[in-house]
N, C-alpha and C positions, 0 to 999 in steps of 0.2 A: 503494500499499500504506499502511496506517496505519503510524505511527512506531513502534507497538509490535511490529509484525511484521518491519520493518527492523530493529530492534535484535535481535530474535531471531536473525534471519538473520546479522547482523552478528556476533554472539556466537559462532555456529558458524564463521563465516569467519574469526575471530580465533584459534579453536583451530586451525583448519586449517592456517592460515599458520605458526602457531608450531611445528607439528610438521614441517611440510614444508621450511621454509627455515632452514638452519643458520646463515646469516649474520644473519637476522632474529631468531632465537633468541638469537645471541651478543650482540647490541647490546641486546636487551632486557633479558636477564638481567643484564650488566654494568652497565648504568646503573641498574637498580633496587638492586643491591648497592651501588654507588658513593654512592647516596643514602640507604642504610641501610635499604631495603626488602627485605630477604632471606626473608622469612616467605612461605609458600606461598600464603596466602589473598590477599594483595597482588599477588602475580606472576599468581595465575590471573585475579583480577579485573582487572589491567592487560591481560591477554591478551584477553580479551573486550572490553574497552572499546575497544581499538584497533581490531577488527573492526567494532564500531557506528560508529567514526568515518569508516570508509570506506562502509558500508551507509546511513547517513543523507545521503550527499551527494545522491542523487536529490532528497529531499524538500527540501533546503535550496538547491539550484541550479535545480531545473525547476519548482518549484510558484511561482504568482503571489506578490508580495510580499504582500498580505494574508494568505493562507495561510501563508506563513513566520513571518509576525509573530504568527499565532495560537499558534505551535509555543511561543514563550515564555510561560509561565504565571505567572511572577512575576518581578518586577525589584526589586533593591536598589540603592539610591545614584543614582539617575537625577537626584538633586537637585543632585550635583556638576556635571552636564552643564548643567543649567538655570542654576547660579550662573556658570559660564564663559560662556554665552551672555549673560546679564545684564550681566556685566562687560565684554562685547566682546572676549574674548580668544579665541584659537584653542585648538583641543585636539588633544594628540597622545595617541591612544589605542594603549596597549601590551597586545597580547593574546598570550599565550604558547600553545605547542602543548597546550593544556589544554581539556578538554571538547569542545564544539562550537565552536571557534574560527572556523569559516566563517560562523557565524551572526551573530557580534557587530556587524560593520560593517554588515550588512544592516539590523539591528534599528535602529541609528543613524540611517542613511539613511532608514528608513520613518518613524521619529518625528520627525525633525529638521526645523527650517522649511527651507523651499526655498532661502534664500539663506544656509544653513550647511551645504553638501554635504560629504562626506568624500572624500578621496582615499586610496585603498589601494595599499600597495606590494606587488607581487606579483613572483614569479619565472616567467617562462614555462616550461612543460614541456619536457623533452628531445624529447619526442615531438611533432613540430610537428602532427600529426592531432588532438591533445588540445586544442589552442591554442583553436579556436573554442568547444569545449564549455565550457571552464574560462573564457573571457572571457565568454561569455554569461552563465554561472551567477553570476559574480561581479560581473558590470556591470549594476547596477540603478539605477532612478530615482533621484537626489539621490547616487548613488554614482559615483566615477570610479576608473580603474585606472591605476597608474603602475608601468611596468616597474623591475625592480630594476638600474638601471645610472644613469649619469650623467643622462640626460636624464629619468628619473623622480625622481630627487632632487630636481632643479630644480623639477619639476612639483610636489612636495611642498612645497618652500620657498615657491613662489608662492601656494599654497593657504592656508599659514600665514599668509602676510603679507596675504592678504585676509580674515583673520579666520574662516578656514574650519578643517575638521578633517582630521587625517591618521591613518591606521592602519597598523600594522605588526606583525610577529612579532618581538620582539626576541631570541629565541632561536634565530633561523635562523643558520647558519655564514655568514659573508660572505666575500668573496674576499679574495685575499691584498692587504694593504695597506688595508683597509677596516675594520680591527678591532684589537684588542688582546687579550693573553692575560689572563683575569681567572678568578678561581674561580667555579665552578659546582658546588653540593654538594661542595666541598672538593677539587676537581680542576681543573686549569686547561682553560678552553674559551676558543677563539678566538671573541670577542665584538665584534659591531657597535659602532662609535663614532657611528653616524648619528643616534641618539637625540639624544646631546649637541649634536652640530652643530645638529639641529633645534631644540632647545630655544633656543639662542643665537640662532638665525636669526630665530624667528618669536615669543619672548617667551610661549611656549605653555604651558597647563596641561597637566600630565601626568596622564594617569588610567590605571589598569589595569581591564581589562575581560575577564571570561571567563563562558561559558555552561555551567554545569554540569548534564550529563544526570540526569533524574529516573528513578527506578526504573520500571520496566515501561513505559516508553515514555510517561510522562505529558507530556513535553515538557522545557523547559529553565528554569533558574532563572538569569537574567542578573545579574551583580554588577558593580556599577562602584565602584572605590575610588580616593581621591586618593593621589597620591604623597607620602608623608609628609614628607620633608626635601628641600630645595633640592639639586640636583646639585652636586657639588664642581665646583672650577674646574680640578682636576687630571682628565685624560681617563681614566686606569686607576681611579682611585678611583671616578669617576663610573659607569663601566661596572660596576663591584663593586657599587656601590649598586644600580643595575639588576637584577643577577642576584640579589642578596639578596632584594629585592622579590618577583622571580618565584619563588623557592625558598617564600617564605612563603605565595604563592598555591598552589603545587603541594601543599605539605603539608597544604592544606585538604581536597583530595580526590586523593591521589596515585595512585589507580587510573586516573583519567582523564587522566594526563598521558602524552604519546606518546612512551613510553621506548625504542621501537624506532628513535627518530631518532637518527642517529650524531653527537650533540651535540659529541663531543670529537674530531671529525673534524680533521685537519691540513689546511689550505687548500691546494690545488694551488699548486705553485711552492716549497713548503718542505718540507724532507725530515723535520723532527721538531718537536715542541714542548718541547724539552729545556731551554729558557730557564725558570728558575725565574719563578713569579708574582710581580711586586714587591708588597711589603709597603706598603699605603696607608693613610692614615687617611680616614674619612668625614666629612670637615669640611664 
């Protein structure tokens, strides 16, 4: 199916899901309000965009790499990738749940030199039957997968030390002991510390990347941005810097963020998040 039809179907799917699932509706509405988007227009657009994120997966996972690459009709900021390669420095791509976040690593893998592959951290699905589909869809030439566990983290570190690239979703809630509480849209969110650890391990260049959906199924606009300031030596301050950078990206096209994701979830093993978020400076 053409991407336009997939997105039309996804828009309807988003509306049906919102109406049918009270838990889904609760998370989406509460997260939008927390970020300051209580208006009806943004909420309606976010509902539709969330459905599109599901409906576009067959196009991103099942088409050949050349066909997936053609879906990206505009690219901004690729020169930052070229500069990192020219300096022989590894790259850490931070891609939030914004736009078509499944396509960004694939585009890098398709365009990057063969000696600069990307290793992507992913979490195995709860339903084991979905694992082959997800791994085949995400595992492409010049792209490796690393499970979200100790072995996967070691694979990312080895890749960075070889001067390659690593990709991860920095707004994914980590397991207990793998994060710290930091503000995300002015509310404490348990946030991974892995990014700070990876930067220290590989002296990597941090780049923010996201693929914005264009209207009427015209494709995607891929944007690559440098992380403006060095990360603080203080872990909580560094994580706060990352969350702030993600907020800036999200505010550019708020309807395309996955607001239904339970970003403020308390990790298993902890009863609450009543501890106040420490005040830090972004030194």
